BALOBA-1460 file (C-alpha; in Angstrom, 3 decimals):
// residues 299
<rec num="1" residu="m" x="-4.557" y="22.192" z="5.400"/>
<rec num="2" residu="t" x="-7.532" y="24.979" z="5.040"/>
<rec num="3" residu="h" x="-11.024" y="22.788" z="4.835"/>
<rec num="4" residu="l" x="-13.522" y="24.860" z="3.452"/>
<rec num="5" residu="v" x="-17.423" y="24.662" z="3.117"/>
<rec num="6" residu="s" x="-17.254" y="24.891" z="-0.756"/>
<rec num="7" residu="a" x="-21.429" y="24.115" z="-1.248"/>
<rec num="8" residu="e" x="-24.033" y="23.749" z="1.018"/>
<rec num="9" residu="e" x="-27.445" y="22.789" z="-0.361"/>
<rec num="10" residu="n" x="-30.272" y="22.874" z="2.885"/>
<rec num="11" residu="d" x="-28.580" y="20.325" z="5.177"/>
<rec num="12" residu="v" x="-26.159" y="18.787" z="2.958"/>
<rec num="13" residu="i" x="-22.656" y="20.227" z="2.870"/>
<rec num="14" residu="r" x="-19.282" y="19.979" z="0.449"/>
<rec num="15" residu="i" x="-16.217" y="20.450" z="2.399"/>
<rec num="16" residu="e" x="-12.553" y="20.597" z="0.433"/>
<rec num="17" residu="e" x="-9.217" y="20.780" z="0.457"/>
<rec num="18" residu="n" x="-7.096" y="21.444" z="-2.595"/>
<rec num="19" residu="g" x="-8.586" y="18.407" z="-4.637"/>
<rec num="20" residu="a" x="-10.077" y="16.108" z="-1.890"/>
<rec num="21" residu="g" x="-13.729" y="16.615" z="-0.474"/>
<rec num="22" residu="a" x="-15.914" y="15.011" z="1.208"/>
<rec num="23" residu="t" x="-19.695" y="15.526" z="2.142"/>
<rec num="24" residu="i" x="-21.696" y="15.107" z="4.974"/>
<rec num="25" residu="r" x="-25.349" y="15.642" z="5.724"/>
<rec num="26" residu="i" x="-27.240" y="16.622" z="9.100"/>
<rec num="27" residu="l" x="-29.884" y="15.173" z="10.240"/>
<rec num="28" residu="g" x="-30.925" y="16.471" z="13.522"/>
<rec num="29" residu="e" x="-28.489" y="15.184" z="16.475"/>
<rec num="30" residu="q" x="-26.546" y="12.334" z="13.672"/>
<rec num="31" residu="a" x="-24.646" y="13.783" z="10.686"/>
<rec num="32" residu="v" x="-23.868" y="11.068" z="7.680"/>
<rec num="33" residu="l" x="-20.803" y="10.883" z="5.794"/>
<rec num="34" residu="l" x="-22.067" y="10.431" z="2.255"/>
<rec num="35" residu="f" x="-18.590" y="10.155" z="0.659"/>
<rec num="36" residu="m" x="-15.355" y="11.549" z="1.013"/>
<rec num="37" residu="q" x="-12.358" y="10.715" z="-1.503"/>
<rec num="38" residu="v" x="-8.762" y="12.026" z="-1.346"/>
<rec num="39" residu="p" x="-5.895" y="11.753" z="-4.279"/>
<rec num="40" residu="e" x="-4.837" y="8.304" z="-4.740"/>
<rec num="41" residu="e" x="-1.344" y="9.232" z="-5.234"/>
<rec num="42" residu="e" x="-1.882" y="11.333" z="-1.859"/>
<rec num="43" residu="r" x="-3.270" y="8.663" z="0.444"/>
<rec num="44" residu="r" x="-1.285" y="7.796" z="3.635"/>
<rec num="45" residu="q" x="-0.256" y="11.198" z="4.295"/>
<rec num="46" residu="g" x="-2.449" y="12.336" z="6.723"/>
<rec num="47" residu="r" x="-4.680" y="14.005" z="4.327"/>
<rec num="48" residu="g" x="-7.650" y="11.739" z="4.884"/>
<rec num="49" residu="r" x="-7.688" y="11.888" z="8.311"/>
<rec num="50" residu="a" x="-7.677" y="15.630" z="8.208"/>
<rec num="51" residu="l" x="-10.327" y="16.061" z="5.954"/>
<rec num="52" residu="l" x="-12.242" y="13.484" z="8.356"/>
<rec num="53" residu="a" x="-11.606" y="15.673" z="10.982"/>
<rec num="54" residu="a" x="-13.134" y="18.530" z="9.136"/>
<rec num="55" residu="a" x="-16.446" y="16.841" z="8.533"/>
<rec num="56" residu="e" x="-16.665" y="16.289" z="12.457"/>
<rec num="57" residu="t" x="-16.271" y="19.859" z="13.209"/>
<rec num="58" residu="e" x="-18.633" y="20.993" z="10.510"/>
<rec num="59" residu="s" x="-21.019" y="18.491" z="11.604"/>
<rec num="60" residu="s" x="-20.374" y="19.332" z="15.235"/>
<rec num="61" residu="a" x="-20.955" y="23.064" z="14.725"/>
<rec num="62" residu="h" x="-23.896" y="21.973" z="13.460"/>
<rec num="63" residu="g" x="-25.674" y="20.286" z="16.413"/>
<rec num="64" residu="a" x="-24.543" y="16.905" z="15.116"/>
<rec num="65" residu="k" x="-23.797" y="14.771" z="18.594"/>
<rec num="66" residu="k" x="-22.006" y="12.163" z="16.331"/>
<rec num="67" residu="l" x="-21.202" y="11.482" z="12.706"/>
<rec num="68" residu="c" x="-21.283" y="7.930" z="10.906"/>
<rec num="69" residu="m" x="-21.278" y="6.207" z="7.449"/>
<rec num="70" residu="e" x="-22.227" y="2.981" z="5.858"/>
<rec num="71" residu="y" x="-19.268" y="0.950" z="3.183"/>
<rec num="72" residu="s" x="-18.637" y="-2.070" z="2.254"/>
<rec num="73" residu="d" x="-15.718" y="-3.869" z="1.841"/>
<rec num="74" residu="y" x="-15.303" y="-2.998" z="-1.583"/>
<rec num="75" residu="a" x="-13.727" y="0.436" z="-0.354"/>
<rec num="76" residu="e" x="-10.361" y="-1.863" z="0.669"/>
<rec num="77" residu="g" x="-8.752" y="0.040" z="3.949"/>
<rec num="78" residu="f" x="-11.500" y="2.318" z="4.736"/>
<rec num="79" residu="s" x="-12.463" y="-0.342" z="8.300"/>
<rec num="80" residu="a" x="-8.757" y="0.599" z="9.121"/>
<rec num="81" residu="f" x="-9.020" y="3.831" z="8.442"/>
<rec num="82" residu="l" x="-12.063" y="4.639" z="10.228"/>
<rec num="83" residu="e" x="-10.596" y="2.630" z="13.393"/>
<rec num="84" residu="a" x="-7.719" y="4.894" z="13.645"/>
<rec num="85" residu="c" x="-9.911" y="8.099" z="13.836"/>
<rec num="86" residu="g" x="-11.652" y="6.299" z="16.994"/>
<rec num="87" residu="y" x="-14.898" y="5.401" z="14.817"/>
<rec num="88" residu="q" x="-17.004" y="1.934" z="16.190"/>
<rec num="89" residu="s" x="-18.509" y="-0.465" z="13.355"/>
<rec num="90" residu="r" x="-20.375" y="-2.975" z="13.031"/>
<rec num="91" residu="d" x="-21.888" y="-5.548" z="10.405"/>
<rec num="92" residu="t" x="-25.007" y="-3.838" z="9.219"/>
<rec num="93" residu="g" x="-25.970" y="-5.610" z="5.941"/>
<rec num="94" residu="s" x="-24.334" y="-7.456" z="2.617"/>
<rec num="95" residu="i" x="-23.844" y="-7.491" z="-1.356"/>
<rec num="96" residu="l" x="-25.707" y="-10.708" z="-2.065"/>
<rec num="97" residu="s" x="-25.136" y="-11.933" z="-5.898"/>
<rec num="98" residu="i" x="-27.330" y="-14.267" z="-7.514"/>
<rec num="99" residu="r" x="-25.630" y="-16.427" z="-10.854"/>
<rec num="100" residu="t" x="-27.746" y="-15.164" z="-13.406"/>
<rec num="101" residu="s" x="-28.367" y="-18.579" z="-15.185"/>
<rec num="102" residu="d" x="-29.493" y="-19.962" z="-11.631"/>
<rec num="103" residu="l" x="-32.236" y="-17.367" z="-11.818"/>
<rec num="104" residu="l" x="-33.209" y="-17.976" z="-14.801"/>
<rec num="105" residu="e" x="-33.233" y="-21.897" z="-15.051"/>
<rec num="106" residu="s" x="-34.635" y="-22.042" z="-11.405"/>
<rec num="107" residu="e" x="-38.404" y="-23.981" z="-11.129"/>
<rec num="108" residu="g" x="-39.577" y="-21.195" z="-9.017"/>
<rec num="109" residu="v" x="-38.596" y="-18.699" z="-10.966"/>
<rec num="110" residu="q" x="-40.509" y="-20.751" z="-14.067"/>
<rec num="111" residu="k" x="-43.340" y="-21.336" z="-11.990"/>
<rec num="112" residu="s" x="-43.713" y="-17.775" z="-11.249"/>
<rec num="113" residu="l" x="-43.581" y="-16.348" z="-14.232"/>
<rec num="114" residu="r" x="-46.553" y="-18.976" z="-15.183"/>
<rec num="115" residu="m" x="-48.618" y="-16.910" z="-12.591"/>
<rec num="116" residu="r" x="-51.170" y="-14.508" z="-13.892"/>
<rec num="117" residu="f" x="-52.654" y="-11.266" z="-11.732"/>
<rec num="118" residu="r" x="-56.132" y="-9.638" z="-12.583"/>
<rec num="119" residu="d" x="-55.968" y="-6.424" z="-12.680"/>
<rec num="120" residu="i" x="-52.296" y="-5.830" z="-12.583"/>
<rec num="121" residu="k" x="-50.350" y="-3.732" z="-15.200"/>
<rec num="122" residu="t" x="-46.746" y="-3.823" z="-15.547"/>
<rec num="123" residu="s" x="-44.662" y="-1.330" z="-17.074"/>
<rec num="124" residu="v" x="-40.913" y="-0.815" z="-18.257"/>
<rec num="125" residu="l" x="-39.138" y="2.492" z="-17.361"/>
<rec num="126" residu="d" x="-38.443" y="2.956" z="-20.857"/>
<rec num="127" residu="d" x="-42.333" y="3.531" z="-21.704"/>
<rec num="128" residu="l" x="-43.078" y="5.503" z="-19.124"/>
<rec num="129" residu="l" x="-44.285" y="9.072" z="-19.487"/>
<rec num="130" residu="m" x="-42.529" y="12.398" z="-17.658"/>
<rec num="131" residu="f" x="-45.600" y="12.560" z="-15.076"/>
<rec num="132" residu="e" x="-46.048" y="9.063" z="-14.609"/>
<rec num="133" residu="w" x="-41.556" y="9.370" z="-13.362"/>
<rec num="134" residu="e" x="-42.588" y="12.174" z="-11.197"/>
<rec num="135" residu="d" x="-45.618" y="9.949" z="-9.920"/>
<rec num="136" residu="i" x="-42.998" y="6.842" z="-8.386"/>
<rec num="137" residu="s" x="-40.830" y="9.986" z="-7.496"/>
<rec num="138" residu="d" x="-43.414" y="11.356" z="-5.497"/>
<rec num="139" residu="l" x="-44.192" y="7.921" z="-4.072"/>
<rec num="140" residu="l" x="-40.570" y="7.045" z="-2.820"/>
<rec num="141" residu="n" x="-40.742" y="10.150" z="-1.221"/>
<rec num="142" residu="k" x="-43.556" y="9.434" z="0.374"/>
<rec num="143" residu="c" x="-42.138" y="6.331" z="1.849"/>
<rec num="144" residu="r" x="-38.495" y="8.347" z="2.672"/>
<rec num="145" residu="f" x="-36.650" y="7.051" z="-0.550"/>
<rec num="146" residu="e" x="-35.544" y="10.567" z="-1.172"/>
<rec num="147" residu="m" x="-35.667" y="10.496" z="-5.713"/>
<rec num="148" residu="r" x="-36.257" y="13.275" z="-7.711"/>
<rec num="149" residu="p" x="-37.297" y="12.604" z="-11.279"/>
<rec num="150" residu="e" x="-34.580" y="13.457" z="-13.196"/>
<rec num="151" residu="n" x="-32.662" y="11.650" z="-10.895"/>
<rec num="152" residu="m" x="-34.403" y="7.865" z="-12.278"/>
<rec num="153" residu="s" x="-32.513" y="8.246" z="-15.462"/>
<rec num="154" residu="r" x="-29.655" y="6.783" z="-13.774"/>
<rec num="155" residu="f" x="-31.813" y="3.765" z="-13.816"/>
<rec num="156" residu="s" x="-31.519" y="0.823" z="-16.702"/>
<rec num="157" residu="p" x="-35.015" y="2.173" z="-18.901"/>
<rec num="158" residu="a" x="-34.915" y="-1.637" z="-20.088"/>
<rec num="159" residu="l" x="-34.597" y="-3.751" z="-16.876"/>
<rec num="160" residu="s" x="-36.918" y="-1.269" z="-14.397"/>
<rec num="161" residu="f" x="-40.527" y="-1.581" z="-13.534"/>
<rec num="162" residu="v" x="-43.177" y="-0.315" z="-11.796"/>
<rec num="163" residu="s" x="-46.724" y="-2.456" z="-11.271"/>
<rec num="164" residu="y" x="-49.959" y="-0.758" z="-11.275"/>
<rec num="165" residu="d" x="-53.370" y="-1.580" z="-9.525"/>
<rec num="166" residu="g" x="-56.857" y="-1.380" z="-11.445"/>
<rec num="167" residu="d" x="-56.692" y="2.638" z="-10.511"/>
<rec num="168" residu="y" x="-53.426" y="2.885" z="-12.164"/>
<rec num="169" residu="r" x="-51.625" y="3.424" z="-8.609"/>
<rec num="170" residu="a" x="-48.254" y="2.206" z="-8.574"/>
<rec num="171" residu="r" x="-47.553" y="-0.094" z="-6.494"/>
<rec num="172" residu="a" x="-43.993" y="-1.739" z="-6.585"/>
<rec num="173" residu="v" x="-41.111" y="-0.747" z="-8.032"/>
<rec num="174" residu="l" x="-38.196" y="-2.799" z="-9.581"/>
<rec num="175" residu="l" x="-34.930" y="-0.237" z="-10.182"/>
<rec num="176" residu="s" x="-31.916" y="-1.781" z="-11.325"/>
<rec num="177" residu="t" x="-28.468" y="-0.113" z="-13.127"/>
<rec num="178" residu="f" x="-26.680" y="-2.425" z="-15.572"/>
<rec num="179" residu="k" x="-23.312" y="-0.884" z="-16.281"/>
<rec num="180" residu="k" x="-20.443" y="-3.117" z="-15.637"/>
<rec num="181" residu="e" x="-22.585" y="-4.823" z="-13.309"/>
<rec num="182" residu="l" x="-25.891" y="-5.483" z="-13.170"/>
<rec num="183" residu="f" x="-27.215" y="-4.026" z="-9.848"/>
<rec num="184" residu="v" x="-30.867" y="-4.455" z="-8.420"/>
<rec num="185" residu="e" x="-30.945" y="-0.976" z="-6.700"/>
<rec num="186" residu="l" x="-34.052" y="-1.113" z="-5.060"/>
<rec num="187" residu="l" x="-36.963" y="-3.557" z="-4.947"/>
<rec num="188" residu="l" x="-40.163" y="-1.875" z="-3.097"/>
<rec num="189" residu="g" x="-43.598" y="-2.531" z="-2.205"/>
<rec num="190" residu="f" x="-46.281" y="0.438" z="-1.979"/>
<rec num="191" residu="s" x="-48.962" y="-2.577" z="-0.374"/>
<rec num="192" residu="n" x="-47.325" y="-4.893" z="2.469"/>
<rec num="193" residu="k" x="-51.312" y="-6.573" z="2.016"/>
<rec num="194" residu="n" x="-50.519" y="-7.490" z="-1.673"/>
<rec num="195" residu="p" x="-47.044" y="-9.056" z="-2.439"/>
<rec num="196" residu="e" x="-48.513" y="-9.908" z="-5.985"/>
<rec num="197" residu="f" x="-47.430" y="-6.162" z="-6.898"/>
<rec num="198" residu="i" x="-43.752" y="-6.776" z="-6.231"/>
<rec num="199" residu="l" x="-43.890" y="-10.566" z="-7.721"/>
<rec num="200" residu="c" x="-45.016" y="-8.834" z="-11.076"/>
<rec num="201" residu="v" x="-42.159" y="-6.536" z="-11.082"/>
<rec num="202" residu="c" x="-39.812" y="-9.712" z="-10.522"/>
<rec num="203" residu="q" x="-41.692" y="-11.258" z="-13.482"/>
<rec num="204" residu="e" x="-41.073" y="-8.729" z="-16.095"/>
<rec num="205" residu="f" x="-37.061" y="-8.263" z="-14.810"/>
<rec num="206" residu="v" x="-36.402" y="-11.986" z="-15.518"/>
<rec num="207" residu="r" x="-38.395" y="-11.920" z="-18.856"/>
<rec num="208" residu="a" x="-36.836" y="-8.962" z="-20.017"/>
<rec num="209" residu="l" x="-33.060" y="-10.841" z="-18.785"/>
<rec num="210" residu="t" x="-33.967" y="-13.501" z="-21.211"/>
<rec num="211" residu="e" x="-35.027" y="-11.140" z="-23.835"/>
<rec num="212" residu="q" x="-31.616" y="-9.398" z="-23.724"/>
<rec num="213" residu="k" x="-29.746" y="-9.004" z="-27.072"/>
<rec num="214" residu="e" x="-26.690" y="-8.007" z="-25.470"/>
<rec num="215" residu="e" x="-24.464" y="-11.052" z="-23.322"/>
<rec num="216" residu="l" x="-25.868" y="-11.684" z="-20.180"/>
<rec num="217" residu="p" x="-23.974" y="-10.823" z="-17.114"/>
<rec num="218" residu="d" x="-22.805" y="-13.361" z="-14.609"/>
<rec num="219" residu="r" x="-24.429" y="-11.956" z="-11.872"/>
<rec num="220" residu="i" x="-26.864" y="-9.911" z="-10.337"/>
<rec num="221" residu="f" x="-25.909" y="-8.171" z="-7.198"/>
<rec num="222" residu="l" x="-28.272" y="-6.395" z="-4.700"/>
<rec num="223" residu="y" x="-27.481" y="-4.617" z="-1.205"/>
<rec num="224" residu="s" x="-29.260" y="-6.327" z="1.489"/>
<rec num="225" residu="s" x="-30.091" y="-3.796" z="4.622"/>
<rec num="226" residu="s" x="-32.737" y="-5.986" z="6.131"/>
<rec num="227" residu="e" x="-34.093" y="-9.408" z="5.781"/>
<rec num="228" residu="y" x="-36.806" y="-8.585" z="3.960"/>
<rec num="229" residu="v" x="-35.238" y="-8.512" z="0.848"/>
<rec num="230" residu="i" x="-33.412" y="-11.955" z="1.668"/>
<rec num="231" residu="t" x="-37.277" y="-13.087" z="1.859"/>
<rec num="232" residu="l" x="-38.502" y="-11.716" z="-1.166"/>
<rec num="233" residu="v" x="-36.101" y="-13.443" z="-3.539"/>
<rec num="234" residu="r" x="-36.114" y="-16.752" z="-1.810"/>
<rec num="235" residu="r" x="-39.756" y="-16.516" z="-2.586"/>
<rec num="236" residu="l" x="-38.762" y="-16.217" z="-6.059"/>
<rec num="237" residu="l" x="-35.441" y="-19.324" z="-5.782"/>
<rec num="238" residu="d" x="-35.980" y="-22.273" z="-5.009"/>
<rec num="239" residu="r" x="-35.865" y="-23.000" z="-1.250"/>
<rec num="240" residu="e" x="-32.341" y="-24.884" z="-1.402"/>
<rec num="241" residu="y" x="-30.832" y="-21.869" z="-3.016"/>
<rec num="242" residu="d" x="-27.641" y="-20.307" z="-1.196"/>
<rec num="243" residu="l" x="-27.406" y="-16.566" z="-1.891"/>
<rec num="244" residu="h" x="-23.664" y="-15.402" z="-2.405"/>
<rec num="245" residu="r" x="-22.634" y="-12.951" z="0.044"/>
<rec num="246" residu="e" x="-19.792" y="-11.030" z="-1.563"/>
<rec num="247" residu="k" x="-19.124" y="-8.464" z="0.590"/>
<rec num="248" residu="t" x="-19.797" y="-7.300" z="4.214"/>
<rec num="249" residu="v" x="-21.780" y="-3.752" z="4.760"/>
<rec num="250" residu="w" x="-20.652" y="-1.788" z="7.698"/>
<rec num="251" residu="h" x="-22.109" y="1.046" z="9.829"/>
<rec num="252" residu="a" x="-19.198" y="3.212" z="11.683"/>
<rec num="253" residu="e" x="-19.907" y="5.831" z="13.798"/>
<rec num="254" residu="k" x="-17.821" y="8.133" z="16.375"/>
<rec num="255" residu="e" x="-19.225" y="10.393" z="18.832"/>
<rec num="256" residu="l" x="-18.492" y="14.020" z="18.314"/>
<rec num="257" residu="a" x="-17.069" y="17.153" z="20.896"/>
<rec num="258" residu="e" x="-19.569" y="19.599" z="21.368"/>
<rec num="259" residu="g" x="-19.155" y="23.570" z="20.265"/>
<rec num="260" residu="a" x="-16.903" y="23.101" z="17.262"/>
<rec num="261" residu="v" x="-16.557" y="26.611" z="15.241"/>
<rec num="262" residu="p" x="-18.184" y="25.762" z="11.606"/>
<rec num="263" residu="l" x="-15.495" y="26.014" z="8.723"/>
<rec num="264" residu="q" x="-14.724" y="28.999" z="6.868"/>
<rec num="265" residu="r" x="-17.092" y="29.242" z="3.566"/>
<rec num="266" residu="a" x="-15.624" y="29.311" z="0.062"/>
<rec num="267" residu="q" x="-16.996" y="31.524" z="-2.986"/>
<rec num="268" residu="s" x="-17.491" y="28.302" z="-5.375"/>
<rec num="269" residu="e" x="-19.435" y="26.831" z="-7.830"/>
<rec num="270" residu="a" x="-19.252" y="23.127" z="-6.924"/>
<rec num="271" residu="s" x="-22.151" y="21.263" z="-6.143"/>
<rec num="272" residu="a" x="-23.207" y="19.325" z="-2.779"/>
<rec num="273" residu="g" x="-24.441" y="16.779" z="-5.215"/>
<rec num="274" residu="l" x="-20.475" y="15.684" z="-6.266"/>
<rec num="275" residu="w" x="-20.575" y="13.135" z="-3.945"/>
<rec num="276" residu="k" x="-23.037" y="11.194" z="-5.720"/>
<rec num="277" residu="t" x="-20.972" y="10.924" z="-8.921"/>
<rec num="278" residu="e" x="-17.924" y="10.123" z="-6.767"/>
<rec num="279" residu="s" x="-19.119" y="7.706" z="-4.915"/>
<rec num="280" residu="e" x="-19.343" y="5.279" z="-8.302"/>
<rec num="281" residu="q" x="-15.644" y="5.135" z="-7.765"/>
<rec num="282" residu="v" x="-16.719" y="2.582" z="-5.238"/>
<rec num="283" residu="f" x="-19.107" y="-0.554" z="-6.491"/>
<rec num="284" residu="a" x="-22.435" y="0.041" z="-4.720"/>
<rec num="285" residu="q" x="-21.332" y="2.797" z="-2.654"/>
<rec num="286" residu="q" x="-23.924" y="5.444" z="-3.962"/>
<rec num="287" residu="n" x="-27.057" y="3.016" z="-3.075"/>
<rec num="288" residu="i" x="-25.512" y="2.382" z="0.182"/>
<rec num="289" residu="t" x="-25.270" y="5.614" z="1.327"/>
<rec num="290" residu="e" x="-29.184" y="6.306" z="-0.001"/>
<rec num="291" residu="k" x="-30.435" y="3.323" z="2.065"/>
<rec num="292" residu="t" x="-28.735" y="4.711" z="5.236"/>
<rec num="293" residu="i" x="-30.864" y="8.042" z="4.435"/>
<rec num="294" residu="w" x="-33.623" y="6.423" z="3.874"/>
<rec num="295" residu="q" x="-33.531" y="3.982" z="6.936"/>
<rec num="296" residu="s" x="-32.351" y="7.429" z="9.034"/>
<rec num="297" residu="l" x="-35.112" y="9.312" z="7.736"/>
<rec num="298" residu="r" x="-38.035" y="6.393" z="8.437"/>
<rec num="299" residu="r" x="-36.826" y="6.467" z="12.191"/>
């Protein structure tokens, strides 16, 4: 097997071998495996182990002392695979779900919908102009959550919201995707002292759900990497409501040997960002990986 670097954009490196691919990102002395995939019909033949070893080699060659990744139980068999490859894993978060009907019927939610805030304007993503998308992208990047304006198009324009203060400065965002499942990708406030901005985007999210002309999803999913998100959700829901834990999210890492030689480079038109499309094979994985990078950059 000959593993080659097929694309390299800044600190993101894509490695390929006859239809299999892995993408890593170098963050100083730590490398992150963004995603890896081997054709399903060719698994359990040693190709995955060889591909991961190639990712480790390239990471070490760039000065990384360890390779880590985060993934959920939706990636069936991945924990056992990583353990066999020498990785140590620990629980780092959860994929949670809320029954949509419970959310809409919650007394806490109904009470919050009656609240009004002066000097706060909330806009749906669908109504924003391109320069406003760019402003939000800039704010997210300042918070270390990497986002290019063109990447915001993947969010549901009718179920994503931004709240502004009286000077029209963005203060909170709720970004969701709605494909087969409704997934809240990001709930973030830019002002810790003013939680009402987050409440406003949540209000509009609930109102939009009640006005949905299409059939509502049975559940709303979100990834919680900290108690902060759970606290926010519980402030909206009734106190006794039990958030359902769908899947566990794991952090796995392995120390790398030093002094590795870089892999050979190939002339290719492949994109280092292809991992984002590939990660859609596993529910919530792109969001998990994005938040892994976010947490790494904030340290």
